[in-house]
C-alpha positions, -999 to +999 in steps of 0.1 A: +136+886+183+140+846+179+114+846+155+131+871+132+164+853+133+148+822+126+131+840+096+169+852+086+188+823+093+160+802+070+161+830+044+199+825+042+199+789+040+175+789+010+197+815-008+229+789-002+205+759-014+199+779-042+230+790-054+243+754-048+214+742-067+224+764-094+258+754-094+249+717-096+225+723-123+253+740-146+278+716-138+251+690-148+244+706-180+284+716-187+290+680-182+259+667-203+275+683-233+307+661-232+304+634-209+300+597-219+274+577-203+275+541-194+245+525-210+223+502-195+226+468-211+204+474-241+225+454-264+223+425-241+185+425-238+190+421-278+216+394-274+229+380-242+258+372-262+271+406-269+293+429-244+280+453-226+301+489-220+318+488-187+330+523-163+363+513-168+359+510-205+345+547-206+366+573-225+366+603-207+363+634-230+395+658-238+395+692-241+430+707-258+441+744-251+442+765-280+469+785-264+504+788-283+534+780-257+564+797-258+582+772-276+554+770-306+556+809-308+594+807-317+588+776-340+563+798-358+586+828-363+611+804-378+591+785-398+577+813-410+611+822-428+613+787-442+578+794-458+590+825-474+621+807-488+600+780-500+581+805-519+609+821-533+627+789-547+592+772-558+571+802-574+535+793-584+538+773-618+510+748-634+508+714-627+533+692-638+522+663-658+553+647-657+557+651-618+576+619-602+559+625-571+541+589-560+506+583-570+479+567-549+484+535-569+520+534-561+515+541-526+487+513-521+511+489-541+536+491-514+507+492-486+494+457-501+525+444-499+531+456-460+499+444-454+507+409-465+540+407-449+527+420-416+498+393-417+518+364-426+545+372-403+522+377-375+502+345-382+532+324-383+543+336-350+511+338-335+487+310-344+486+278-325+514+259-338+499+223-335+465+232-347+451+212-377+438+241-392+472+259-394+480+252-430+446+257-443+446+287-425+476+302-440+467+297-473+434+315-468+447+346-454+471+348-482+442+347-505+421+368-484+448+397-487+451+393-526+414+395-536+397+408-505+387+437-529+376+416-557+337+416-554+334+384-576+357+365-553+344+373-517+318+351-520+341+322-520+365+337-496+334+339-468+326+301-477+363+290-468+366+312-439+332+299-423+344+263-432+380+271-412+357+284-384+334+253-383+362+234-382+374+243-349+397+277-358+395+303-335+425+324-346+417+360-341+433+368-376+411+345-393+379+358-379+389+394-385+395+389-419+365+367-424+349+396-410+360+419-434+353+396-464+315+403-460+301+428-486+298+462-479+312+456-443+316+492-440+275+496-445+259+498-409+239+470-415+263+448-429+287+453-402+263+447-375+251+414-389+288+400-392+297+414-355+290+379-337+322+367-357+345+392-336+329+376-305+342+375-279+361+406-279+377+399-243+398+373-256+416+395-285+443+409-257+457+372-249+461+366-287+498+375-289+488+396-322+508+432-323+490+462-319+490+470-357+467+443-363+448+442-328+440+478-326+418+476-360+402+445-347+389+464-316+381+490-341+359+467-363+343+454-334+334+492-319+321+503-356+299+472-357+286+476-320+281+512-326+254+499-350+236+481-323+237+509-299+239+549-296+262+547-269+299+547-267+307+511-281+329+486-263+365+480-277+367+518-287+390+524-259+412+493-266+413+503-301+429+537-292+453+524-268+464+500-295+468+525-321+492+545-298+510+515-294+515+510-328+526+543-334+549+540-308+569+515-326+600+529-349+584+536-383+598+537-413+588+570-438+563+543-458+553+533-425+541+565-417+522+572-450+505+537-445+494+544-407+485+582-419+462+566-450+446+542-424+440+572-401+421+594-426+399+566-432+391+558-396+383+594-395+352+588-412+342+565-382+345+562-345+380+578-346+363+610-359+335+610-331+361+604-304+389+625-321+396+644-289+396+614-265+420+597-291+446+628-289+444+623-251+452+589-253+481+596-275+496+624-254+493+599-224+515+574-246+550+587-239+566+570-271+539+576-297+555+593-326+554+630-319+549+641-357+518+618-357+506+633-324+512+669-338+494+658-369+464+645-354+462+674-326+463+697-354+433+681-373+413+681-338+419+721-335+407+727-372+376+704-365+370+723-331+373+759-348+350+751-373+325+740-348+329+768-326+323+793-357+294+771-371+282+764-406+265+799-413+275+828-431+302+852-415+274+876-400+258+849-378+289+841-361+291+853-327+323+873-313+329+840-291+328+818-321+351+840-340+375+843-308+375+803-306+378+799-343+410+820-345+427+806-315+422+771-325+430+778-361+463+795-350+473+764-329+465+740-355+488+760-378+518+760-358+511+719-349+510+711-387+540+737-400+561+717-374+549+683-391+555+697-424+588+710-417+596+676-403+584+652-429+576+674-462+575+639-480+540+633-461+512+655-481+488+655-451+500+683-431+500+705-462+469+695-473+454+702-437+471+738-439+451+745-469+419+747-446+438+767-422+448+793-448+412+795-457+401+805-425+433+828-410+454+830-437+488+821-442+519+824-418+539+842-444+509+855-465+511+825-483+478+812-499+457+780-503+477+774-534+508+773-517+501+742-498+481+728-525+515+727-544+532+713-513+507+684-512+508+676-545+546+673-547+543+646-521+514+627-535+505+639-569+468+629-570+458+635-530+423+639-534+418+659-503+444+689-512+421+690-552+390+688-533+400+718-506+415+741-532+386+740-555+363+746-523+388+776-518+387+789-554+347+793-548+335+831-547+326+825-514+365+822-503+375+849-524+379+834-556+357+832-586+347+808-614+371+818-640+397+806-616+379+773-609+375+766-644+411+775-653+422+752-623+401+722-639+417+728-673+452+728-656+447+695-643+433+684-677+465+697-691+487+671-670+472+641-692+477+620-664+452+595-669+467+569-645+452+592-618+422+610-614+438+644-616+423+653-650+389+643-635+391+674-614+382+692-648+348+675-643+346+683-607+352+720-611+328+724-637+298+704-619+306+728-589+305+757-611+273+745-624+259+742-589+264+782-579+247+794-613+213+799-626+211+768-649+239+748-645+238+734-679+251+772-689+286+761-682+286+733-706+282+756-736+310+777-729+338+780-757+359+751-759+342+729-730+328+703-755+360+697-769+377+698-736+354+668-724+360+651-755+396+651-746+391+641-712+366+609-721+391+599-746+420+602-724+406+577-699+392+552-724+423+549-743+445+545-711+423+529-689+413+489-689+393+479-716+361+461-704+322+461-718+311+475-685+338+504-686+330+510-725+296+517-716+302+541-685+325+563-710+299+560-738+269+572-717+291+599-704+301+609-736+263+608-744+254+630-715+280+657-724+271+659-757+233+661-746+241+689-718+264+710-744+232+708-769+246+685-793+212+665-797+226+643-827+254+630-813+238+624-776+208+604-797+236+585-820+255+572-791+219+564-769+206+547-798+238+526-799+237+516-765+198+509-764+193+493-730+231+493-719+231+527-710+252+531-676+230+551-649+258+561-628+274+579-656+245+601-659+244+606-619+279+619-625+263+650-640+236+650-615+208+642-642+190+614-651+186+596-686+149+598-682+157+634-683+180+633-714+157+613-732+124+630-727+141+664-742+157+642-769+127+628-780+107+660-778+087+650-746+065+628-763+039+615-739+031+580-738-003+566-734-011+565-692-035+539-679-069+548-693-057+585-698-053+588-662-032+616-650-019+620-615-003+650-599+022+657-584+028+621-588+020+581-581+027+570-547+005+538-546-008+511-564-029+482-558-041+451-581-073+430-575-068+396-567-083+382-600-068+413-620-097+431-632-094+464-612-063+484-608-058+512-581-036+540-588-032+573-565-013+599-551-008+617-518-025+648-528-039+639-562-063+613-550-070+579-565-086+564-599-099+527-602-098+511-636-118+480-649-095+463-670-124+441-683-140+470-699-112+488-720-097+502-689-128+522-683-121+543-651-152+531-627-142+553-596-126+582-586-115+596-553-111+633-551-096+647-518-113+676-504-094+712-503-063+708-484-069+671-479-042+645-484-040+608-480-015+590-463-025+555-480-048+537-503-055+498-506-078+480-531-094+449-517-087+415-533-122+415-551-120+450-565-150+459-547-139+481-520-111+507-510-097+517-478-079+552-471-057+568-447-065+606-449-042+631-432-063+649-408-067+685-411-057+707-382-089+712-365-095+674-368-063+666-353-075+644-325-104+623-345-080+605-372-097+580-392-094+553-414-124+552-444-141+523-460-155+527-490-179+508-516-165+511-554-199+504-571-217+532-551-188+551-546-200+557-507-184+554-475-194+520-457-176+527-426-155+549-406-125+539-381-112+560-355-074+550-344-060+565-312-030+583-317-034+584-358-030+560-385-003+561-410-014+533-435-038+501-442-038+473-460-065+446-468-057+409-458-055+385-489-090+373-486-106+407-484-121+399-449-098+421-426-084+456-428-045+459-409-040+496-400-002+509-389-006+536-364+017+567-359+022+555-322+039+520-333+002+501-326-010+473-354-047+468-354-069+448-373-103+453-381-135+434-394-146+443-424-183+429-420-182+439-385-204+471-372-177+470-341-162+504-335-130+488-319-106+465-339-107+427-333-069+427-325-044+451-313-007+452-304+019+478-297+040+461-318+065+492-325+078+518-307+075+546-336+055+550-363+046+518-386+055+528-423+052+493-441+027+465-439+025+435-463+009+399-461+020+363-473+001+350-500-022+329-477-028+358-455-010+337-428+022+360-418+018+398-416+050+417-417+052+455-403+077+477-406+086+506-380+109+535-378+121+519-347+144+501-372+125+469-365+106+444-387+082+424-367+068+391-384+030+383-369+016+344-372-018+355-377-047+329-374-075+324-401-107+323-381-099+348-353-066+367-362-047+378-334-018+400-329+001+378-300+035+389-291+044+352-283+033+342-317+056+370-335+091+373-343+112+405-344+137+414-368+163+441-362+172+454-394+189+487-381+197+510-395+171+514-423+173+548-443+153+577-431+135+574-464+117+544-463+098+537-496+081+501-497+082+464-478+072+431-494+067+400-482+075+366-503+045+345-509+054+320-484+062+343-460+100+335-454+115+368-473+110+402-465+119+429-492+128+467-476+131+496-497+152+527-487+180+542-503+185+503-515+164+477-513+173+446-493+162+410-491+163+394-458+160+359-446+132+356-419+143+322-405+181+334-401+174+370-396+202+378-422+205+402-451+206+376-480+215+408-508+211+445-519+204+461-549+198+493-563+164+507-561+137+524-535+106+508-542+101+466-546+076+441-552+077+401-553+066+382-583+036+361-571+058+326-571+084+345-553+116+335-577+118+373-586+115+407-575+111+441-591+128+474-579+125+511-593+138+544-585+168+557-562+198+552-583+178+534-609+157+569-617+137+564-646+142+527-647+130+494-631+153+460-627+140+425-624+161+403-603+163+369-595+154+365-556+177+334-552+214+348-567+205+384-567+212+385-606+195+409-629+175+396-651+159+422-670+157+461-674+127+480-678+135+509-697+122+541-718+089+542-701+092+572-675+103+608-678+104+611-639+118+588-613+098+559-605+081+556-571+064+520-575+068+488-590+045+459-582+037+425-600+005+414-610-014+385-594-005+359-624+030+375-623+030+382-664+027+418-660+046+446-640+030+483-630+056+512-623+051+547-614+065+579-614+068+606-591+079+644-595+067+674-574+075+698-608+056+676-632+019+684-643+011+645-648+028+614-638+019+582-654+017+543-645+031+518-669+026+488-677+053+459-688+051+423-699+069+408-671+089+380-695+102+401-723+105+437-707+084+453-734+058+483-724+021+476-731-008+497-727-038+474-723-043+460-692-065+429-704-034+405-701-041+411-663-069+387-661 
């Protein structure tokens, strides 16, 4: 009996413990979805001078109720009548080109004056009264406000600002202005590099500056810190509290617009990611402007509604998703209607109501167009309103392409070329083209070409006349003529422009100059290297040190090696086996050996290898097994060694002449795939690039290479593009080129990015004074740049029909090789250019 009772007690205990465990697990799972984790001091490990997020700095997540209060329901009924009256008073009419509503230019003019007065007054009140630098700093801040948006002035601003800091200026407004004067500071890597200017952030609270300034400094610091850690950054809590304090002060109508404009920009960063927490802190600030709080609440409910619904088609949405979607949009609608009623001169509530009306309809059966008209009545060129109405007119939301075109023409008819309203015609056509079978059909519709002539002429005549803008509008005209089938007109303009075609103009139409020229020139094929064709594209190129052999190859197409001393005769061909591909190729400096990294087949996944080939006999000399898998390989400059980058982040060095089965040196230099390898000219330095967002520079001994962590330098270049293309180390090993969405030049001594230019692939010249880039925004063209100043030296134009995927200098610096890649083409070619004149050449004798 006692035994049975004990079993009963044990069973009950197990059940209770199970229930508790499930409850704990469920609570942990629910909490894990929303909670903010206090990070370990990962940032401090990288730089002890950077702050670490403390528990008191953590923002607690906020979940707002979508339920309407009785007061809100009453307000909804009342405001519905106001909407009905407004519809009766202001029936749907075409856009009025003579509208007196403010434009962005007018608003920004007032905003700049407000910022100048705010900064000037605050500095005079808060800067140290007896500081020796006070007068120079005041003048510098005035210059910063006047010229910070001018790219050609920012370098001089930075130099002057740094001198002020070096002379002892510790004023927070000066430091923040210096931070903002950095080029593309909104880009992640630039913000992270400039972050030390805003240290130590803990002293900002005692600076005496008003919340309108301090919250922006805290936010800038938090944005920069967010690039160094995936955790919630230090300063964000203070930024939100400062923002709440700033909008708790009495606001004029203009100041309300200024803060809204700021907030819309800040929504693209941390304020957008932590919008619920921001709303919670605003609700906790009793003096915060009620209109502002409701606006941000409404935006949060819209974002939450779409998150619950999901981005799929309607039949993929769950019942719970529909209920949440409807409830949150109902809540957003009444909050935004109250904002519209209180301040109709502010266009943002009406613009947001376009999104609400698309989802659940209008409160008085009004459509998106009603709220668009309300928004542009407050600001004629509010971009958000135009973008949202164009989206609402798409067929998926009940509109059609005819209505989209009519709206575009309505915008063009305003002839308000002092704004971007007429440009909505182009955007509407581009969006129509994205939804039809052949996007070019839209440019052949009756009247479209004439409409474009009116559009381009209007902006050309109204805007500032500069050589750059003239090239931009001429290039757009050429692109329109080509798309519309007016080939003679397109050819005439392109011939006149020559090498001065504006690449961005073709990007505006989602095409490339190469595509246009290929068609206009009748798709005339140019001579490839020794008539060797590569399909589907060229990914790799190597040039032997003495220039007598050139390797070109692709992932799926294999590789060919041409002997330039024998008329570019093909001396070796590597053809992949069926269903085989190669991650990489490298030609030895003497042109006698080839190393390849094949992609393992499924049945060989556990035995990846690196293969060493003898070119003369076209036979395999050696095979190396790389644990974890190899991703790429490269010869050292003297050809004695092969360095291999691993999928698991390892870097290995193999002796070409040795029969050893294991590497002579190996190190776990990265925590992720090694995707780039580059040597200095003398082989003493090796740069490796990993998907862990780090570049490691290894100092290699001549006689017995070692990968010694003690003799390596790590460079955090986060965040790279997810599509890394190339890496190149300067001949002296002091600078590094990294190609992703752009090409960045890093100074390895200072670990700072010196400059960034267009392109995705890159290569230094042998003397290190120049480098070449291609692809990306450059499309089918390449550029040669001055490695010191970043000035463009030369354009390589006209040789390719498809986007450039590689660009390298020959060993003597006299030639440049570029290769193209396109998965749709039957044959992609390598071109050779004269590095001095930029002319295309087809013999490779000059490589000797």
